Structure formats: C-alpha cells, structure tokens
N, C-alpha and C positions, 0 to 999 in steps of 0.2 A: 504494500500500500504506500502511495507516495505521500510526501509531507504536505503540510498546509500550504495554501497559496497565500503569501503574506504581502504581496505587492499591492500598494494602495493607490498610488498616483496613476498607474497605467502606463502604457507605451504610446507615445505620440507618433502617429503614422503620417504619411504625406497628406496635406490638406487639413492639418490640425484635427485629425480623427483619432480619438483615444480608443485603445483596446486594452483588455486585461487578460492575463493568463488565468484560465480556470482549471487547467490540468497541464501536465507536461506536454509541450508542443502544441497546445490548443489555445487560441485566443478568442475572446468574445469582445465585440461582435465580429462577424465575417465581412469586413469592409470590401472584400474583393467582388462581392455580388451587388454592391450598391453603385449604380451607374448614373442615375438622374440627380440633378442638383436639388430638386424638391425632396427626393427621398433622403438625401444626405442631411438636409436641414431638419427634416422631421425626425430622423433617427438621432441626431445630436440632441435635439430637444427632449426626446424620450429618455436618453441616457442620463441627461442632467436631472430630469424630473424624478427618476427612480433612484438616483444617487448610487450608481453601480460601483463607484469607488468604495463605498462602505459595504455594499452587498458582497463583493468578492474579497474584502479584507479578511485575512486570516481564515480563509475558507478551508476547512479541514478535509482531509482525504476521506474520512468516514462519512462526512456530510455528502460529498460528491458521490460516493458509492451508494448511499441510501437514495439520493435523488435520482441518479441514473437508473437504479433498479425500479423506482416508482414509475419513471417514464417508460421503461421497457415493458413493465407490467400493463400499463395503460395501452401501449401499442400492440400488445399481444391479446389482451382480454377485453379492451374497451372500457375498463373501469379501474378504479384505484385499488391497490393492494391493501390488505389489513396489516396491522402491526405484526401479527403472527406470520403473515406471508413474508414480510421483510426480514423478520428474525430468522426464518428458515432459509431464505434466499441468500442472505448476507453472512449468516453464521455468527451473529453476535446476540447477546441477551436482549430481551424485549425492552428492558429499562434503558439500555444504551441506544436502541433504536428510537425510543421516545425522546431521549435527550437530543439526538440529532434532529428529530422532527421539530422540536421546539426551537432549535437554532435556525433551521431552515425556514420555519414560519417567521421568525424575527427578521430574516433576510428577505422575506416575501418571495421565496423561491418555491414554497409549498404552502398549500392551504390545509391547515390541520385543525380540526375541531377538538380542542383539548377536553371539553366537557364530555364529549361522546367517544373520545379516544379514537377518532376516525379521520383518515385522510380524505379530503373532498376534492382536491385538485393539485396539480403540479403543472405550471405553465409549460406547454400550451394546452394541457388537457384538463377537463373538469368532469366530475361525476354528476353535475347539475345540467339540466336541459337549458342551455344558454341560447338556443336558436341558431347556433353555428355547428353544423354537423360535418365531420370529415369522414368520408367513406373511402377507405383504401380499396384499391382495385381487386384485392383478394377477398373483399366482402365485409371486412371488419368495419364497424362504424363507431366513432368516438366523438364526444362533445369537445369543442374547443372553447377556450375562455372568451375569445373575441374574434373579430374578423382577421386581424393581423396574425394572431396565433393560429387560426385555421389555415391561413395561407403559408405559414412556415412549417406546419407539422409534417408535411410530406418530406421536405428536405431533411428535417431532423431524423426521420426514420428511414430515409433512402428509398421511399416508396411513392408511387404516384397515387393521386387521390382525386375524388370528386367532392367539392365543397358545396354544401346546400345551406342557404340562408335566406333571409328576406330583407327587403328594404325596410329600414326602421321607421320610415315615414308613412308609406302606403301599404306595406305588407306584401308587395309583389315579390315573386320568387327571384332569387339571384343564384346563379350556378357558375362555378369555376372548376375547370379541370386542369391538373398540372401534368407535366411531362418531364423526361430526363431525371427520374427519381426525385421529383419534387422541386428541382432547381429551375424549371422553366414553366411557362404557361402554355397550355395547349389551346384553351378556349375559355371564354366567359360570356355570359349573357345576363342582362341586357348589355349591348355593346357600350352604352354610355354609363354603366355602373361605376360608382366611386366608393371610396372608403373614408370615413371620418376617423382620424387618429387622435383620440382624446388626450389632452394634457391635464385633465382634472383628476389628480391623484390625492387620496385621502386615507387617513387612519392606517398607513403602512400596509395597505392591501390593495393591489391593483384589481383583484378579482371582484371586489365590491365597489370599486370606484371607476377608474379609467376604462376597465374592460366592459363595464356596463354600457358605455357610450361609443366604444370603438367598434363601429358597425358598418355594414354594407348599406348603400343607398342605390336605387335603380338609376338615379341621375343626379347631377350636381344641383339641378333645380329643386329636387325633392330634399336634398341635404339642406339647401338654403332655407326652404320652408320650415324644416324641422328646427334648424338653428334659430329661426326668427321667434319660435315659441319657447326658447330656453332662457335661462338666466343670463344676463349680459356678461358675466364672468366666465362663461364656458369658453375654454381655449382648446385649440387643436389645429390639425392640418387636414385639408381636403386633398386626397391622393387618388390618382388613377389606380386601377386594379394592378397594373404593372409596377407602379411605385410601391404600393402596399405589399405586393409580393416580394419585392426586393428587400424591404425592411423585415418581413417575416422570415425570409431565408437567412438574412444577416444575423438576426437574433437567435434563431433556433438551430441552424445547421451546426453550430459548435457544441450543442448541449450533449450529444452522445458521441461526438467525434473523438478520435484518438490521433496521436501524432502521425500515424501512418495513413490515416484516411483522407 
C-alpha cells in the first residue's frame, strides 16, 4: 500500500492549470482532455469552489483503497457496497473501514450516512434516483450524482454508456451516448442541449448542493428561463454537451487510473 498523498499546493501545469497527485503516477484532474476555453474556465472555477487542495491533502492510501473499491462496486453492481462488503473486499476490520469513510465524507469524496451506517454515494455515483441514469452498454444501469458526473462515469470505468436524463426546465428527454471507452461523444439529443455547471456549493457536500442544480437542459433558452426563476445569487456556467463532457472526463478519468493506464 502506498503512502499518503501529502502535496497540498498542487502542480502548476501550462496555462496556470493546477493538478494534484492522488496516487503514484496519477494526477487529478486530467487536463489533457480539456480543449475548449469555456471548459477550462468552468473547471478552474469548480476546482476552486470545492477546494481540492484541502481535499487531497494528506490523502491516505487506505482512504484511496476504500474509495476505489466503492467505485468499482458501484460499476459492477449498480449500487453502493455495505461496510461489511468493504471489510471483506479490502481485508481490514469494519471499524477501520468506518474511520476511512468518515475521513472520506469530510473530504466530500463519499456520501456516508453515519446514523444509518450506510454509504449512499461516491462521486460520480449515487444510490439515490437523481434523474441522471448511466446505462453501460453491457446492460448495467447506475445513478449519477449530476449531469457532469454522468458524462464522466464512462471514462472512469473505461466503458461506453448511454446517459438518460431530462431537461430541468421542461422535462423533455435528453440522451447522450459516449464512444472510445467513454472518452468521446458518439451522439446526443436534442442537438441544442446544454449543461448548467452549478457553482452553488454548501455544507461541505456537493451531492446536496451543487449536484442538485448541475443538470441537462434541452436548450440554452430553457436554461435561461429556469435561471430567471432562481435566486439572483445562483452562479455557474452554461456549457455545451461537448464542454461538459470534457470536464466530466477530466474529473473522473483519474479516479480509478493507475500509473500504467
């Protein structure tokens, strides 16, 4: 098992793009896939909002093992593992699993219901019906936390997927299909669909704040109509499906990656 990741300030890459080592040979985010200027700006804003410098500071190897095991369980079964599932898979006592889950919860990397001793999510996946469903082409379906999480889930798992959601304004169906193991877009409909990338983060939990508004819209016009009815402090970025997909892949492709992948 590797040592903790203790780097706090990150690595400054070309274009003033910061990344952090999350395990040996793997940096977060994957800036290589972010090509559009608007996606770069939106991703920089998201990184600052969620304070990833603190999130990855002193990130212990056991936390990484627990988290990646949760993600792989979601990707295999479509639901979260139990504490006992993790104990058996990782080979550490249940109390040590819980300690790691508490730390991961504090980092907002896992959603853990301490009262019920139950994992309810690990970005990009959720046990809750969020309205964003990722159907891998092998037939498994899993809920994603938000639109951007749904768009990045395929690249994280190295699998193509069909994403099914709805316009947050009018309820019209939105469909996206990925290609090249999740790293490319195959198609999306409607053709004018967009994503709102919310910057309203609260209470140290994206699942209950920014994810609730990071959604698909069938057109920019419907997004603007929806925004007109929101509180004036609502902040975020309007992104094309292509731009939102770039951000999703940048965020999630490192999560299960190894130095050789």
